[in-house]
N, C-alpha and C positions, 0 to 999 in steps of 0.2 A: 301186502308183502313187506311193509315197512321200508319201501324204497321211494325216494323222491327223484324223479328223472329231471335232468338238466339239459335243456335244448339250447344250443348256442350257435349263432350264425358264424362266429369267428372260428371256423373249422380249419385247423392247421394242416389237415391231410387232404381234404377234398373240397375245393372251393369252385371248381370249374362249373359244375351244374348250378350252384348257387348264383354265380355271376351271370351265367347264361340267362337265368330266369328273370333277372332284373328285379323282380318283386322281392327276392330274398337278399336285398342289399342292406338290411338292417334287422335287428332283433324284434322290433315292433311288428313288422309284417310276418316274420317267422312265428312269433308268438300267436298271432291271429290265426294263422293256418293250423298251428298245433292245437289251439283251443277248439277250432272247428272239427278237427279230426277226432278228438277225444270227447266231443259233445259236452264241453265244459259249460257250467252254469254262468261263470263270470270270467272275464279277462280284465286284469288290472294293468294299465300302462302307466308306469311311474315316471315322473318328470320333476323339473325344478320349480314348477309353479303349481298352485292349488288346483287350477282347472282351466278351461278355455274361457277367453274373454272376447267380447265383440271388438275391443281395441286393445292395443298394447298397454297393460296396466302400469308399466314402468314409466311411460311417457304421457299417459292420459289418466289423470285422477278420477275421471268420470266413467272409466271403463266398467262395463257391467258383466258379471259372471254369467256364463251359459251353463245352467245346472242340469237340464235334461234336454236331450235331443231325440226327437222321434224319427227324423229322416235325415241322414247324413248328406244326402244329395242337395238339400236346401240350406245346409249350414253355411253361414257366413261368420267367420271368426278370424281373429288375429293369429297368424301362423309365423310370426317373425322369429320365434325360437328356432335356432338352426341346429340344435344338438350340442352335445358336449365335446370337449377335446378328445375324449376317448371313444366316441361313438359316431356312427354315420347318420343316425336318425335325428329328427327334430319334431316339432309339433305337426308339420304337414304329414310326416310318415305315420304319426299316431292316428291322424284322421283317416288315412288310407287303411291302416290296420283296423280301426273301428268299423269302417265300411265292410271290410272282409268278414270280421267276426260277427257283426250283427246280421249280415246276410245269411249266416249259418245258424242264427238263433242264439247267439251268445251275448249276454248283457256285458257291455264294455264300459270301463270306468277309467278316466284320467284323473290322477291325483298326485299329491306331492310325495316324492320318494324319501325325503328326509324323515318322515314320520310313518314308517310302515305299519304301525299299530292302527292307523286310520282304516286299514282294510277291514278289520273286524267291525269297527263302528259303522262303516258304510254298509256292509252286508246286513248287519242288524237293523239298520235303518230301512233298507229295501224290504227285508222280510217283514218288519213291522208295518210298513205301508201296505204290503200285500194282505196281511192279516186284517188290517183295518178296513179293507175293501170287501171282506167276506160278508155277504148279505145275511142279515138275521132271518131266521126261519120261525115265525110265530106259531105257537101251538094252536091258537084259535085266531080267526080273523080280527085284526086290530089289537091282539093281546100277545106281547112277546113272551116266549117261554123263558124259564129260569136259565136254561143252557144258552139261549141266544143272548140274553142279557149279560151272562158271565163272559161269553166270547167277546162281545163288544167292549165290556169294561176292561178286560185283560188287554185287548188290542189297543185300546186308548191309552192304557198305562204304558205299554211297551213303546208306543209311538211317542209319548211324552218323554220317556227315558232317553230316546235317541233324537229328540228335536234338534239338539245342538250337534248334529252330525258334522264331521269335517267337510269343508268346502271341496267339491269335486264336480266333474262333469260326467253324467251317465248317459250312454247311448242305448236306447231301448232296442231289444232284438226284433228282427223282422218277424211278423206274425206268420208268414209263409216262408220259412227258411229253405235255403238250398242245402241239401244234405248229401253227404258221402260222395258218391261217384260224380254227381254233377259238379259239386264243389271242387273235387279233385281235378276234373277235366278243365275247369275254368281257372283255377288258381294254383294247382299243384304240379303242373307240367310246363316245361319250357316249349314255346312255340318255335318250330324249326322252319316255318315258312307261312305263306298266306295263300288262301284260295279266295279269289274275287268271284262272288256269285251275283246273279241277278235278283231282282225283286220277287220274281216268281218262285225261285228256289227258296228264298227267305220265307215267303208265305207258306210254302210246303213244309218247311222245317217247323214253323210255328204251329202247324196243324199236325205235328207228330209224324210226318213222312221223312224218309231218308233223303240224303243228298245225291241226286243223280248227275251224271256227267253233262246232261243237257243244260243244267242250270249254271254251269261254271263258265265264267267269262275269261279269266286269266289265272295264271299261276306265278307265284314268286317264291324264291328260295330253293334250297336243296334239302329234301327230306325223303325218308324211306317209308315203306309200308308200316302201318301201326305207330307212326309218330304223330305228335300233336301239331296242328296248324291253326292259325287264326282264320276266322270266317269274316269276310268283309263284303257287305252288300254294296253294289255299285250300279250306276247307270250304264247300260250296255254301250251307249254312244260315247261314254267318257270313262272307261274302266279304270284308268289309273289317275283320275283327277286328284287334285290336291286335297290332302286331309284337312278338313275344316276344324276350327276350334271346337265346334259342337261335337265333331267326331272324336276328338281327343278327350273331351270331357265325358263322353258317353261310351268310352271303350269298356273293356272288361272290368276295370276298376270302378268305372263311373256308373255302370248299370245301363241296360239296354233300353230301347224305345220300340214301340209298336211299329209294324211294317209300314203302315200308312202315314207315319210322321217322320220317317227316316230322312236325315239330312245326309246326302250321299257325298263321298263314301263313308261307311260307318262299320266299325267292328261290332259284330252282333253275337259272337260266341267262339267256341273252340270245338275241334273235332279230331278224332283219331281216324286216319285215312286208310283205306284198303289198297291204295296204289301209291307209288312213289311220285315225286314231282315230275320226273321225265315221262312217266306213263300218263299222268293226268294231263300234261301238256298235249299229248297226242290224242286223247279222247275227249277233251273239253268240247262242249257244245254238241256232242253226238248223242244218239239214243243208246240205251243200254244194250240193245240187240246188235249194235254195231261194234261193241268193244272187242269181241273175239276176232272179228275181221281185221281190225287195225293192229291189235297187239299179238294176235295168234293164240290168245287164251283169254279167259274171263273169270277171274277169281270171284267176282261179285258184280251184280248189276248196279250196285251203289258205290259211289266214291267213299261215302261214309254212311253206315247204318245209323238209324236214329238213336239207338242206345249209346252210340259213341259220339253223340253230338250234345253239347250243353250250351244253351242260349242264355245270354244275360237277361236279367229281369227288368221290366219296366219300372222306372222310378215313380213312386207314388207322390203326388203333389202335396205332400204334407209339409210340416214346418217345425222348426225348433220350438219347444214349449216356452223357453225363456228367450230374451231378445237376441236376434241375429241381425244386427244392423249392418250398415255398410262397413266392410272390413278394411283393415289396413294390411295389405299384403307386401311383405318386404322380400325382394328377390335376393337369393343367396349370392 
């Protein structure tokens, strides 16, 4: 159509929903969600440094560049860049954005903004790498065909042409990305409250069952039907226990963990609910057959049907390809 859309967090007309969501506090995160929505191939996060480093390169001459990251969850890098005077973001928000985008299958790159021409060079480099990895198909066992030889030769030439690619950090996309509705439920809606559920309910959800009132331990917040809520799995003997550091690190942004290793309490996903907070408070812990007797009606036997539930994914225990040594984290 010849149109370039511009999506900007600094909306002068409607900021309430953005601010409620918290995740939309900066353009980095908004760009990640936009990239996921349009199924982008690449997301470039431009900043005032070339890439991520394991230590602050301004104060540590031996700082090593982190060029490729397979798993954001295992990344240890310097995040002391706190953003510019005109923006709310910093390096930490770019890492959060990279986590969101790669979970949706988008290759994400951090590089220097003062040289925007680097984008083309980086894309060419990545494409040349992919071409160089194409396996040759021999025409006879042990004898490469002319076509295979030509492909390998051209790929080698292309890779040589872009060997001096600009310094950058590339986050590899998740091989099993969250798509469309699941991503929207997790990252596109403001949570208006919290449902505390037991381990049994969590196990049922992981087995693709819906959320029944019997599995709900407690309710927090004020929300209506068909509004989004956080799902937090808890120990029934201590439903409102303190949120541990592990829980914070493994919330929606941090990625979920399997039910048998949950450090309680733990946010494990989001859901659109069939009942309001007041209604769920009255039916929590009950059987579905008892809903009508308590409320006088039963719109559904489920508090949330399974297609309206999206669980965070387990972090894979992989690692950054290049060094991720002990980081220097500077508090804002």
